[in-house]
N, CA, C and O atoms as a GROMACS GRO file, in nm:
protein
  424
    1MET      N    1   0.860  -2.970  -4.268
    1MET     CA    2   0.916  -3.032  -4.194
    1MET      C    3   0.907  -2.903  -4.081
    1MET      O    4   0.951  -2.789  -4.100
    2VAL      N    5   0.838  -2.954  -3.957
    2VAL     CA    6   0.819  -2.904  -3.843
    2VAL      C    7   0.891  -2.871  -3.784
    2VAL      O    8   0.997  -2.930  -3.801
    3LEU      N    9   0.891  -2.770  -3.685
    3LEU     CA   10   0.996  -2.710  -3.615
    3LEU      C   11   0.961  -2.643  -3.471
    3LEU      O   12   0.889  -2.544  -3.465
    4ALA      N   13   1.023  -2.712  -3.340
    4ALA     CA   14   0.913  -2.640  -3.285
    4ALA      C   15   1.000  -2.604  -3.165
    4ALA      O   16   1.100  -2.673  -3.142
    5VAL      N   17   0.968  -2.499  -3.085
    5VAL     CA   18   1.075  -2.469  -2.962
    5VAL      C   19   1.004  -2.469  -2.863
    5VAL      O   20   0.912  -2.391  -2.838
    6VAL      N   21   1.066  -2.604  -2.767
    6VAL     CA   22   1.044  -2.629  -2.629
    6VAL      C   23   1.099  -2.552  -2.548
    6VAL      O   24   1.221  -2.542  -2.559
    7ALA      N   25   1.035  -2.481  -2.449
    7ALA     CA   26   1.135  -2.444  -2.279
    7ALA      C   27   1.152  -2.508  -2.277
    7ALA      O   28   1.094  -2.600  -2.334
    8PRO      N   29   1.287  -2.514  -2.181
    8PRO     CA   30   1.296  -2.530  -2.055
    8PRO      C   31   1.208  -2.592  -1.937
    8PRO      O   32   1.110  -2.520  -1.919
    9PRO      N   33   1.211  -2.696  -1.855
    9PRO     CA   34   1.128  -2.693  -1.718
    9PRO      C   35   1.195  -2.526  -1.623
    9PRO      O   36   1.304  -2.485  -1.584
   10ALA      N   37   1.070  -2.484  -1.624
   10ALA     CA   38   1.141  -2.427  -1.530
   10ALA      C   39   1.224  -2.429  -1.362
   10ALA      O   40   1.172  -2.506  -1.282
   11HIS      N   41   1.335  -2.358  -1.318
   11HIS     CA   42   1.390  -2.398  -1.181
   11HIS      C   43   1.334  -2.385  -1.109
   11HIS      O   44   1.256  -2.291  -1.092
   12ALA      N   45   1.356  -2.481  -1.035
   12ALA     CA   46   1.253  -2.574  -0.880
   12ALA      C   47   1.382  -2.550  -0.809
   12ALA      O   48   1.501  -2.574  -0.833
   13GLU      N   49   1.289  -2.472  -0.675
   13GLU     CA   50   1.398  -2.494  -0.545
   13GLU      C   51   1.382  -2.536  -0.441
   13GLU      O   52   1.307  -2.458  -0.382
   14THR      N   53   1.421  -2.653  -0.351
   14THR     CA   54   1.351  -2.663  -0.278
   14THR      C   55   1.414  -2.603  -0.121
   14THR      O   56   1.532  -2.631  -0.098
   15CYS      N   57   1.337  -2.523  -0.016
   15CYS     CA   58   1.362  -2.486   0.070
   15CYS      C   59   1.273  -2.479   0.187
   15CYS      O   60   1.183  -2.561   0.199
   16ILE      N   61   1.294  -2.379   0.284
   16ILE     CA   62   1.195  -2.340   0.361
   16ILE      C   63   1.109  -2.246   0.381
   16ILE      O   64   1.164  -2.145   0.424
   17ALA      N   65   0.927  -2.229   0.360
   17ALA     CA   66   0.879  -2.087   0.352
   17ALA      C   67   0.855  -2.035   0.527
   17ALA      O   68   0.874  -2.079   0.640
   18SER      N   69   0.810  -1.931   0.468
   18SER     CA   70   0.772  -1.905   0.606
   18SER      C   71   0.659  -1.779   0.608
   18SER      O   72   0.641  -1.717   0.503
   19GLN      N   73   0.606  -1.753   0.695
   19GLN     CA   74   0.472  -1.648   0.665
   19GLN      C   75   0.513  -1.544   0.693
   19GLN      O   76   0.626  -1.539   0.741
   20TYR      N   77   0.428  -1.410   0.672
   20TYR     CA   78   0.500  -1.312   0.727
   20TYR      C   79   0.358  -1.218   0.758
   20TYR      O   80   0.264  -1.287   0.717
   21GLY      N   81   0.310  -1.102   0.807
   21GLY     CA   82   0.222  -1.014   0.740
   21GLY      C   83   0.119  -0.992   0.876
   21GLY      O   84   0.053  -0.891   0.901
   22VAL      N   85   0.128  -1.134   0.967
   22VAL     CA   86   0.046  -1.110   1.084
   22VAL      C   87   0.173  -1.046   1.257
   22VAL      O   88   0.264  -1.108   1.313
   23GLY      N   89   0.136  -0.956   1.276
   23GLY     CA   90   0.192  -0.923   1.382
   23GLY      C   91   0.334  -0.855   1.417
   23GLY      O   92   0.381  -0.803   1.519
   24ASP      N   93   0.380  -0.881   1.288
   24ASP     CA   94   0.538  -0.817   1.255
   24ASP      C   95   0.539  -0.671   1.229
   24ASP      O   96   0.643  -0.607   1.244
   25GLY      N   97   0.426  -0.614   1.189
   25GLY     CA   98   0.408  -0.479   1.120
   25GLY      C   99   0.421  -0.427   0.951
   25GLY      O  100   0.419  -0.310   0.915
   26TYR      N  101   0.433  -0.544   0.865
   26TYR     CA  102   0.460  -0.548   0.731
   26TYR      C  103   0.296  -0.549   0.661
   26TYR      O  104   0.256  -0.509   0.551
   27HIS      N  105   0.244  -0.596   0.747
   27HIS     CA  106   0.026  -0.549   0.678
   27HIS      C  107   0.070  -0.415   0.671
   27HIS      O  108   0.130  -0.346   0.753
   28GLY      N  109   0.021  -0.386   0.538
   28GLY     CA  110  -0.054  -0.282   0.498
   28GLY      C  111   0.033  -0.139   0.453
   28GLY      O  112  -0.009  -0.030   0.414
   29ARG      N  113   0.185  -0.193   0.478
   29ARG     CA  114   0.264  -0.152   0.426
   29ARG      C  115   0.306  -0.135   0.320
   29ARG      O  116   0.237  -0.219   0.262
   30ARG      N  117   0.396  -0.073   0.208
   30ARG     CA  118   0.475  -0.080   0.060
   30ARG      C  119   0.554  -0.174   0.100
   30ARG      O  120   0.635  -0.180   0.192
   31THR      N  121   0.506  -0.274  -0.011
   31THR     CA  122   0.661  -0.380  -0.056
   31THR      C  123   0.779  -0.297  -0.132
   31THR      O  124   0.800  -0.177  -0.145
   32ALA      N  125   0.844  -0.410  -0.172
   32ALA     CA  126   0.984  -0.344  -0.221
   32ALA      C  127   0.945  -0.313  -0.345
   32ALA      O  128   1.003  -0.215  -0.392
   33SER      N  129   0.853  -0.373  -0.425
   33SER     CA  130   0.781  -0.288  -0.558
   33SER      C  131   0.699  -0.200  -0.503
   33SER      O  132   0.697  -0.114  -0.591
   34GLY      N  133   0.635  -0.165  -0.426
   34GLY     CA  134   0.583  -0.059  -0.469
   34GLY      C  135   0.421  -0.029  -0.437
   34GLY      O  136   0.341   0.064  -0.434
   35THR      N  137   0.429  -0.180  -0.414
   35THR     CA  138   0.254  -0.231  -0.415
   35THR      C  139   0.223  -0.224  -0.218
   35THR      O  140   0.307  -0.223  -0.128
   36ARG      N  141   0.055  -0.218  -0.208
   36ARG     CA  142   0.001  -0.227  -0.114
   36ARG      C  143   0.040  -0.367  -0.062
   36ARG      O  144   0.025  -0.463  -0.137
   37PHE      N  145   0.105  -0.391   0.100
   37PHE     CA  146   0.106  -0.543   0.132
   37PHE      C  147   0.005  -0.546   0.189
   37PHE      O  148  -0.026  -0.452   0.261
   38ASN      N  149  -0.089  -0.669   0.171
   38ASN     CA  150  -0.235  -0.730   0.199
   38ASN      C  151  -0.167  -0.872   0.239
   38ASN      O  152  -0.129  -0.937   0.142
   39THR      N  153  -0.147  -0.928   0.363
   39THR     CA  154  -0.128  -1.045   0.390
   39THR      C  155  -0.214  -1.150   0.367
   39THR      O  156  -0.188  -1.270   0.354
   40PHE      N  157  -0.358  -1.068   0.361
   40PHE     CA  158  -0.506  -1.177   0.325
   40PHE      C  159  -0.526  -1.173   0.217
   40PHE      O  160  -0.641  -1.201   0.182
   41ALA      N  161  -0.458  -1.149   0.148
   41ALA     CA  162  -0.480  -1.140  -0.034
   41ALA      C  163  -0.483  -1.297  -0.106
   41ALA      O  164  -0.393  -1.380  -0.108
   42ARG      N  165  -0.612  -1.304  -0.160
   42ARG     CA  166  -0.632  -1.430  -0.231
   42ARG      C  167  -0.609  -1.437  -0.375
   42ARG      O  168  -0.579  -1.534  -0.445
   43ASP      N  169  -0.629  -1.318  -0.404
   43ASP     CA  170  -0.648  -1.330  -0.551
   43ASP      C  171  -0.569  -1.194  -0.625
   43ASP      O  172  -0.641  -1.110  -0.678
   44PRO      N  173  -0.427  -1.176  -0.626
   44PRO     CA  174  -0.344  -1.295  -0.588
   44PRO      C  175  -0.265  -1.329  -0.483
   44PRO      O  176  -0.209  -1.247  -0.410
   45TYR      N  177  -0.258  -1.450  -0.472
   45TYR     CA  178  -0.171  -1.467  -0.362
   45TYR      C  179  -0.028  -1.382  -0.348
   45TYR      O  180   0.034  -1.372  -0.454
   46THR      N  181   0.024  -1.330  -0.251
   46THR     CA  182   0.177  -1.199  -0.270
   46THR      C  183   0.287  -1.296  -0.161
   46THR      O  184   0.298  -1.319  -0.041
   47VAL      N  185   0.344  -1.326  -0.264
   47VAL     CA  186   0.489  -1.362  -0.161
   47VAL      C  187   0.638  -1.290  -0.159
   47VAL      O  188   0.643  -1.209  -0.251
   48ALA      N  189   0.710  -1.293  -0.114
   48ALA     CA  190   0.814  -1.217  -0.084
   48ALA      C  191   0.956  -1.329  -0.127
   48ALA      O  192   0.973  -1.434  -0.064
   49HIS      N  193   1.030  -1.296  -0.216
   49HIS     CA  194   1.131  -1.394  -0.280
   49HIS      C  195   1.298  -1.278  -0.277
   49HIS      O  196   1.306  -1.158  -0.303
   50LYS      N  197   1.380  -1.349  -0.245
   50LYS     CA  198   1.502  -1.304  -0.217
   50LYS      C  199   1.558  -1.238  -0.412
   50LYS      O  200   1.606  -1.127  -0.432
   51SER      N  201   1.530  -1.348  -0.529
   51SER     CA  202   1.596  -1.294  -0.639
   51SER      C  203   1.481  -1.324  -0.760
   51SER      O  204   1.513  -1.334  -0.878
   52ARG      N  205   1.353  -1.335  -0.715
   52ARG     CA  206   1.255  -1.370  -0.880
   52ARG      C  207   1.229  -1.175  -0.914
   52ARG      O  208   1.264  -1.080  -0.844
   53PRO      N  209   1.170  -1.178  -1.020
   53PRO     CA  210   1.173  -1.054  -1.046
   53PRO      C  211   0.988  -1.022  -1.024
   53PRO      O  212   0.902  -1.104  -1.055
   54PHE      N  213   0.962  -0.898  -0.971
   54PHE     CA  214   0.838  -0.884  -0.968
   54PHE      C  215   0.762  -0.881  -1.045
   54PHE      O  216   0.787  -0.846  -1.160
   55GLY      N  217   0.634  -0.920  -0.997
   55GLY     CA  218   0.523  -0.945  -1.074
   55GLY      C  219   0.530  -1.106  -1.164
   55GLY      O  220   0.455  -1.145  -1.254
   56SER      N  221   0.640  -1.171  -1.106
   56SER     CA  222   0.638  -1.262  -1.182
   56SER      C  223   0.576  -1.370  -1.086
   56SER      O  224   0.566  -1.374  -0.964
   57SER      N  225   0.528  -1.480  -1.216
   57SER     CA  226   0.408  -1.596  -1.122
   57SER      C  227   0.516  -1.676  -1.013
   57SER      O  228   0.628  -1.626  -0.998
   58VAL      N  229   0.498  -1.740  -0.974
   58VAL     CA  230   0.537  -1.845  -0.907
   58VAL      C  231   0.472  -1.988  -0.842
   58VAL      O  232   0.378  -1.969  -0.765
   59THR      N  233   0.507  -2.106  -0.860
   59THR     CA  234   0.412  -2.237  -0.807
   59THR      C  235   0.480  -2.294  -0.698
   59THR      O  236   0.597  -2.327  -0.716
   60ILE      N  237   0.426  -2.312  -0.578
   60ILE     CA  238   0.487  -2.358  -0.438
   60ILE      C  239   0.395  -2.408  -0.425
   60ILE      O  240   0.279  -2.375  -0.450
   61THR      N  241   0.475  -2.568  -0.353
   61THR     CA  242   0.404  -2.705  -0.317
   61THR      C  243   0.481  -2.710  -0.174
   61THR      O  244   0.601  -2.697  -0.151
   62ASN      N  245   0.355  -2.736  -0.069
   62ASN     CA  246   0.398  -2.819   0.064
   62ASN      C  247   0.444  -2.925   0.047
   62ASN      O  248   0.363  -3.009   0.088
   63LEU      N  249   0.549  -2.979   0.001
   63LEU     CA  250   0.607  -3.104   0.035
   63LEU      C  251   0.568  -3.238   0.149
   63LEU      O  252   0.604  -3.356   0.153
   64SER      N  253   0.485  -3.163   0.227
   64SER     CA  254   0.424  -3.243   0.349
   64SER      C  255   0.277  -3.268   0.304
   64SER      O  256   0.216  -3.352   0.370
   65ASN      N  257   0.226  -3.223   0.226
   65ASN     CA  258   0.087  -3.237   0.219
   65ASN      C  259   0.053  -3.210   0.093
   65ASN      O  260  -0.064  -3.176   0.070
   66ARG      N  261   0.147  -3.218  -0.014
   66ARG     CA  262   0.125  -3.224  -0.131
   66ARG      C  263   0.062  -3.067  -0.168
   66ARG      O  264   0.091  -3.035  -0.283
   67ARG      N  265  -0.014  -2.967  -0.097
   67ARG     CA  266  -0.079  -2.836  -0.169
   67ARG      C  267  -0.026  -2.756  -0.215
   67ARG      O  268   0.091  -2.727  -0.190
   68SER      N  269  -0.097  -2.702  -0.292
   68SER     CA  270  -0.036  -2.602  -0.394
   68SER      C  271  -0.060  -2.445  -0.426
   68SER      O  272  -0.140  -2.431  -0.518
   69ILE      N  273  -0.028  -2.362  -0.389
   69ILE     CA  274  -0.062  -2.242  -0.480
   69ILE      C  275   0.010  -2.190  -0.626
   69ILE      O  276   0.085  -2.256  -0.697
   70ARG      N  277  -0.047  -2.019  -0.652
   70ARG     CA  278  -0.018  -1.987  -0.730
   70ARG      C  279   0.020  -1.825  -0.676
   70ARG      O  280  -0.075  -1.760  -0.632
   71ALA      N  281   0.116  -1.779  -0.678
   71ALA     CA  282   0.125  -1.642  -0.641
   71ALA      C  283   0.262  -1.562  -0.738
   71ALA      O  284   0.351  -1.590  -0.818
   72VAL      N  285   0.195  -1.432  -0.657
   72VAL     CA  286   0.302  -1.299  -0.757
   72VAL      C  287   0.401  -1.243  -0.608
   72VAL      O  288   0.385  -1.195  -0.495
   73VAL      N  289   0.497  -1.283  -0.692
   73VAL     CA  290   0.648  -1.176  -0.643
   73VAL      C  291   0.597  -1.024  -0.604
   73VAL      O  292   0.546  -0.962  -0.698
   74THR      N  293   0.604  -0.969  -0.501
   74THR     CA  294   0.584  -0.848  -0.519
   74THR      C  295   0.677  -0.791  -0.360
   74THR      O  296   0.626  -0.698  -0.298
   75ASP      N  297   0.773  -0.835  -0.321
   75ASP     CA  298   0.860  -0.816  -0.237
   75ASP      C  299   0.991  -0.888  -0.242
   75ASP      O  300   1.037  -0.945  -0.340
   76ARG      N  301   1.042  -0.877  -0.128
   76ARG     CA  302   1.222  -0.921  -0.131
   76ARG      C  303   1.216  -0.969   0.024
   76ARG      O  304   1.145  -0.920   0.112
   77GLY      N  305   1.291  -1.057   0.034
   77GLY     CA  306   1.303  -1.124   0.196
   77GLY      C  307   1.251  -1.265   0.118
   77GLY      O  308   1.186  -1.262   0.013
   78PRO      N  309   1.294  -1.404   0.197
   78PRO     CA  310   1.311  -1.354   0.356
   78PRO      C  311   1.430  -1.294   0.359
   78PRO      O  312   1.502  -1.287   0.259
   79PHE      N  313   1.468  -1.238   0.493
   79PHE     CA  314   1.562  -1.217   0.556
   79PHE      C  315   1.660  -1.295   0.683
   79PHE      O  316   1.742  -1.242   0.758
   80VAL      N  317   1.625  -1.414   0.677
   80VAL     CA  318   1.638  -1.551   0.766
   80VAL      C  319   1.674  -1.627   0.671
   80VAL      O  320   1.619  -1.654   0.565
   81ALA      N  321   1.810  -1.673   0.735
   81ALA     CA  322   1.911  -1.769   0.696
   81ALA      C  323   1.864  -1.885   0.666
   81ALA      O  324   1.816  -1.958   0.753
   82GLY      N  325   1.872  -1.920   0.528
   82GLY     CA  326   1.785  -2.108   0.547
   82GLY      C  327   1.669  -2.092   0.476
   82GLY      O  328   1.643  -2.184   0.398
   83ARG      N  329   1.587  -1.994   0.482
   83ARG     CA  330   1.460  -1.961   0.427
   83ARG      C  331   1.483  -1.914   0.248
   83ARG      O  332   1.589  -1.862   0.213
   84CYS      N  333   1.404  -1.933   0.180
   84CYS     CA  334   1.372  -1.882   0.020
   84CYS      C  335   1.275  -1.794  -0.051
   84CYS      O  336   1.287  -1.731  -0.156
   85ILE      N  337   1.110  -1.812   0.090
   85ILE     CA  338   1.021  -1.758   0.074
   85ILE      C  339   0.944  -1.717   0.148
   85ILE      O  340   0.915  -1.795   0.239
   86ASP      N  341   0.877  -1.588   0.148
   86ASP     CA  342   0.829  -1.549   0.264
   86ASP      C  343   0.669  -1.525   0.185
   86ASP      O  344   0.648  -1.480   0.072
   87LEU      N  345   0.567  -1.574   0.292
   87LEU     CA  346   0.399  -1.602   0.170
   87LEU      C  347   0.319  -1.488   0.288
   87LEU      O  348   0.368  -1.441   0.391
   88GLY      N  349   0.226  -1.473   0.250
   88GLY     CA  350   0.128  -1.378   0.261
   88GLY      C  351   0.036  -1.491   0.383
   88GLY      O  352   0.026  -1.609   0.352
   89ARG      N  353  -0.006  -1.457   0.476
   89ARG     CA  354  -0.138  -1.524   0.541
   89ARG      C  355  -0.182  -1.621   0.493
   89ARG      O  356  -0.161  -1.738   0.525
   90ALA      N  357  -0.281  -1.558   0.370
   90ALA     CA  358  -0.396  -1.630   0.284
   90ALA      C  359  -0.305  -1.764   0.208
   90ALA      O  360  -0.354  -1.875   0.187
   91GLY      N  361  -0.204  -1.736   0.185
   91GLY     CA  362  -0.136  -1.800   0.087
   91GLY      C  363  -0.072  -1.906   0.161
   91GLY      O  364  -0.053  -2.015   0.108
   92ALA      N  365  -0.036  -1.877   0.295
   92ALA     CA  366   0.022  -1.992   0.414
   92ALA      C  367  -0.049  -2.080   0.482
   92ALA      O  368  -0.006  -2.177   0.545
   93ASP      N  369  -0.208  -2.030   0.461
   93ASP     CA  370  -0.333  -2.117   0.544
   93ASP      C  371  -0.311  -2.183   0.423
   93ASP      O  372  -0.252  -2.291   0.432
   94ALA      N  373  -0.358  -2.130   0.271
   94ALA     CA  374  -0.392  -2.219   0.186
   94ALA      C  375  -0.366  -2.351   0.174
   94ALA      O  376  -0.440  -2.449   0.173
   95LEU      N  377  -0.183  -2.329   0.160
   95LEU     CA  378  -0.105  -2.474   0.210
   95LEU      C  379  -0.094  -2.528   0.323
   95LEU      O  380   0.014  -2.584   0.341
   96GLY      N  381  -0.175  -2.533   0.416
   96GLY     CA  382  -0.157  -2.595   0.547
   96GLY      C  383  -0.036  -2.575   0.639
   96GLY      O  384  -0.021  -2.668   0.718
   97MET      N  385   0.054  -2.478   0.649
   97MET     CA  386   0.195  -2.410   0.662
   97MET      C  387   0.104  -2.359   0.828
   97MET      O  388   0.011  -2.278   0.841
   98GLY      N  389   0.161  -2.426   0.912
   98GLY     CA  390   0.181  -2.367   1.029
   98GLY      C  391   0.298  -2.247   1.065
   98GLY      O  392   0.247  -2.138   1.037
   99GLY      N  393   0.382  -2.236   1.096
   99GLY     CA  394   0.463  -2.098   1.083
   99GLY      C  395   0.606  -2.145   0.938
   99GLY      O  396   0.621  -2.095   0.826
  100THR      N  397   0.657  -2.217   0.984
  100THR     CA  398   0.722  -2.293   0.877
  100THR      C  399   0.638  -2.376   0.765
  100THR      O  400   0.516  -2.391   0.765
  101ALA      N  401   0.740  -2.431   0.659
  101ALA     CA  402   0.693  -2.554   0.581
  101ALA      C  403   0.824  -2.573   0.476
  101ALA      O  404   0.881  -2.488   0.406
  102ARG      N  405   0.841  -2.666   0.488
  102ARG     CA  406   0.934  -2.762   0.346
  102ARG      C  407   0.880  -2.736   0.193
  102ARG      O  408   0.790  -2.814   0.160
  103VAL      N  409   0.919  -2.638   0.094
  103VAL     CA  410   0.843  -2.662  -0.001
  103VAL      C  411   0.938  -2.641  -0.112
  103VAL      O  412   1.053  -2.600  -0.105
  104SER      N  413   0.850  -2.688  -0.246
  104SER     CA  414   0.896  -2.673  -0.396
  104SER      C  415   0.855  -2.507  -0.434
  104SER      O  416   0.737  -2.476  -0.424
  105VAL      N  417   0.940  -2.420  -0.469
  105VAL     CA  418   0.877  -2.327  -0.572
  105VAL      C  419   0.928  -2.333  -0.688
  105VAL      O  420   1.039  -2.385  -0.702
  106GLN      N  421   0.863  -2.282  -0.791
  106GLN     CA  422   0.865  -2.339  -0.959
  106GLN      C  423   0.848  -2.213  -1.043
  106GLN      O  424   0.845  -2.220  -1.166
   0.00000   0.00000   0.00000
């Protein structure tokens, strides 16, 4: 008899993403997790999320062009109604975002 434990698929949310860190004073400051924020970091890309645990990895997909990145949650935010995730400049560029984009976060 073989017994397998299968984890349920991770919860995905579809929402509006925005970018931060350029011209807003956040680049170089400490994040809510205590790390220094580098909006240009690519390894790993960093994001702010309202509730996901610090250090957790998320996959973000731009729904208009299907580009995806993996990123690490290092900060809290965004603090704009209707948005669920803020990306540093490098992550936003990799996703082909202008200012905001409709994304899937998993």
